C-alpha positions, -999 to 999 in steps of 0.1 A, spaced: -937 312 -361 -952 338 -385 -932 347 -415 -931 383 -405 -909 374 -375 -883 362 -400 -884 391 -425 -849 390 -440 -851 427 -449 -852 436 -412 -820 417 -403 -798 404 -431 -785 374 -412 -818 356 -409 -813 323 -427 -835 295 -413 -863 308 -391 -886 279 -397 -863 257 -376 -864 278 -345 -887 270 -316 -895 297 -291 -903 289 -255 -938 278 -248 -937 294 -214 -953 328 -207 -932 358 -216 -912 371 -187 -900 408 -187 -864 399 -182 -860 364 -198 -862 348 -232 -850 318 -251 -851 300 -285 -841 265 -295 -830 249 -327 -820 214 -339 -786 214 -355 -773 187 -378 -739 185 -361 -724 169 -331 -726 186 -297 -688 188 -298 -688 207 -331 -715 231 -320 -698 238 -287 -666 245 -305 -684 269 -328 -702 288 -301 -671 292 -279 -650 306 -308 -652 344 -303 -641 349 -339 -671 329 -353 -697 338 -327 -704 373 -342 -714 357 -375 -745 343 -358 -758 374 -341 -779 402 -355 -762 427 -332 -727 415 -324 -702 426 -350 -669 413 -336 -653 401 -303 -618 405 -289 -601 391 -258 -594 414 -229 -560 410 -214 -548 388 -198 -574 365 -214 -565 348 -246 -586 316 -247 -619 303 -235 -621 294 -198 -643 303 -169 -632 337 -158 -619 347 -193 -630 382 -205 -638 394 -239 -653 425 -254 -682 424 -279 -686 452 -304 -723 456 -312 -746 475 -335 -784 479 -338 -795 503 -364 -774 534 -361 -765 527 -325 -731 512 -318 -716 501 -284 -692 477 -268 -699 454 -239 -674 436 -217 -682 399 -210 -670 373 -186 -673 335 -192 -692 320 -162 -699 285 -175 -678 263 -198 -690 227 -197 -679 211 -230 -699 200 -249 -730 208 -229 -731 245 -218 -715 279 -223 -725 311 -206 -712 346 -200 -724 377 -182 -725 413 -194 -711 434 -178 -690 412 -155 -698 410 -119 -725 437 -120 -755 432 -97 -779 434 -127 -757 418 -153 -773 401 -183 -765 364 -186 -764 348 -220 -764 310 -220 -762 282 -246 -773 247 -236 -766 218 -260 -785 185 -258 -771 158 -281 -794 135 -300 -794 98 -289 -773 88 -319 -748 117 -315 -752 130 -350 -772 161 -341 -782 182 -312 -807 207 -299 -793 240 -288 -811 265 -266 -799 301 -263 -813 320 -234 -809 353 -217 -817 368 -183 -815 406 -183 -826 419 -148 -815 454 -157 -846 457 -179 -866 460 -147 -844 487 -132 -856 520 -148 -836 540 -123 -804 523 -134 -810 514 -170 -804 546 -190 -833 554 -213 -850 520 -208 -850 511 -244 -886 505 -255 -890 469 -267 -855 458 -257 -867 425 -242 -885 417 -275 -854 427 -295 -833 403 -273 -858 375 -279 -858 381 -316 -819 381 -315 -820 346 -299 -843 334 -326 -821 348 -353 -789 335 -337 -803 300 -334 -815 301 -370 -781 311 -382 -764 284 -361 -785 257 -377 -777 272 -412 -740 272 -404 -741 234 -403 -763 229 -433 
């Protein structure tokens, strides 16, 4: 990956971009992913990724999360709200956990139960010896192909989401260094 993709002046949380592997598949307009090797067990990484108090520390956009009543813990169907910021633009997004398969996978959709919801997913593949794992963060954002629904169709949003995956994965690896 070129060094310009990991310019720490563009996003302060970039820590270990050299470790991130982008998908080798052709770019799709609504999908993206990045993978990283983490020097921690799959159980430790899964616990970190499913802790909504710690998850925002990995993301270049997410500032904080909070449970939405009646949810108070991680489970399929639990809902939480993410408070996000990109540049001067701030927003919140309600999320619903759709996959919780410890210690292998975690996913949620934004907004919940919307026909064109974005799905964020984390897949964890343990090393054979169990001391490390490879984590892949992916997104599917079908709303990006719906200009009549998506207000303003933010130019470059797919690429911004891809870069966010790369940064998040870099920060995850650094969290266990």
